[in-house]
N, C-alpha and C positions, 0 to 999 in steps of 0.2 A: 707448767712448771712455776713454782713459787719465786719470790723475789731473790732468795738465796739458794745456793747449791750446798748441800751438806756433804762433805768429803767422808769417805768410808774410813780413811786412815790418814795419818800424818804424811805417809809416803805420797799420797795423791797431791798434796800441796807442794811438797818438795819436787815432784815430777813436773808439775806445771810451771814452778819457778825455774827449774833447770831448763825448761823449754823456752825460756826468755819472756814469760809473761810478767809484766811489771808488778811489783809488790802492791801498788795502789789498786790494780785490777783484782788481784787475789784477795785483798782486803774487802773490796766491795762484794765479790761473789761468795766469800766465806762468811760474811756477816760480822767480822771483827770490828769493833768500835774504833780502834786506833791501830796504826802501824806498829806501835810498840807491842801491843798484845799479840799481833801476828808474828812479828819478827823473832820473838822468843822461841817460836817453833821451827824456824827456818835458819839454816846456816849458809854461809857463803864459802864456796870452795876456792882453793888457790887458783884454779883455772879461771873462775869468774873474775877474781881480782885482777889477774894478768890481762884478761880480755878488756876489762874496764880501763886499765891503765894504757893499754895499746890503743884504745879508741881515742884517748886524749892526745895521742901522738908522742908519748914519752918512751 
C-alpha cells in the first residue's frame, strides 16, 4: 500500500470521522496538506458537539 489511502467518496472520510478518528489522522492518510483543506469537506454534528462539551464536564 502506498503512503496515502485514496477514499472512494466523501462519505468514506465522514464515516471514519464519525467513528472517532482524529482529524489529524484523517489528514495524514488522505494526503491533505492542511487541516483547513480537509475540514471544508467534513461537518460537525450536534451530537459530536454535545459529546465534546460533556467530556469537558460542563
